[in-house]
C-alpha angles and dihedrals in degrees: 000000000000090000090051092051090048091049092050091048092051091046092050092047091051091050092039093137131253099271140069122208123212139149125254126221091280094051094254117143114252123193117202118201107224092207086078117079104264133187110193119187103200119201143155133205091251101050123104120243100016096112092061091041093051091052091048092046089055090054092047095044098095091055097038093048090064089069105023143029097246125205138169106221118201106210120211089002132108118231088255092052092049093048092047090051093049090049093048092050092043093237114159103202117202092179119087109264122222129180128217101187095175096046094239091151090058090051094046095050099026094233113200099185139035137243095038140159121226122196114197122187128173089357093302130109104241101171139019118179136168115257120348116348116205109201114216118250117260 
C-alpha cells in the first residue's frame, strides 16, 4: 500500500501541471507558467542568509531579468507577513515578491534547504541550489 501511495505521489508530481500559483503583494492570485524561463529565489522569515541574498538579488535583477522571469517567493508566509518582514529588516526589494503561504512550492519540488534558488526552463526544474544562484552569462 505504501508503495502504491508513493507511486501515485510521484506520478502526480511528474504531471504537476505547467503552472505555479502564488499571491502577489496585494493578495491577488498570480499564476506563473513554468514553460517560461523562471528564476525563483525561495525564502522564509526564519531561514539564515536570505536578507543578504534578497539585497543581492535586487542588485542583480536588471541583468537576470534579461534571461528569466525573476521572483522572490516567500514560503509559508502571507503577502502581509513577507512585506512586514522586509520592512522590519529594511530590505528594499526591486524583484517582484510572491507569497506561497501553504508551501506548495516546497511540496512540488521537495526542497530540502532554504533559502534556495530554483531555475525552471521549458516546464522542467533544471537547477536547485542553496542560497542565491547566479547563473553564468551566455
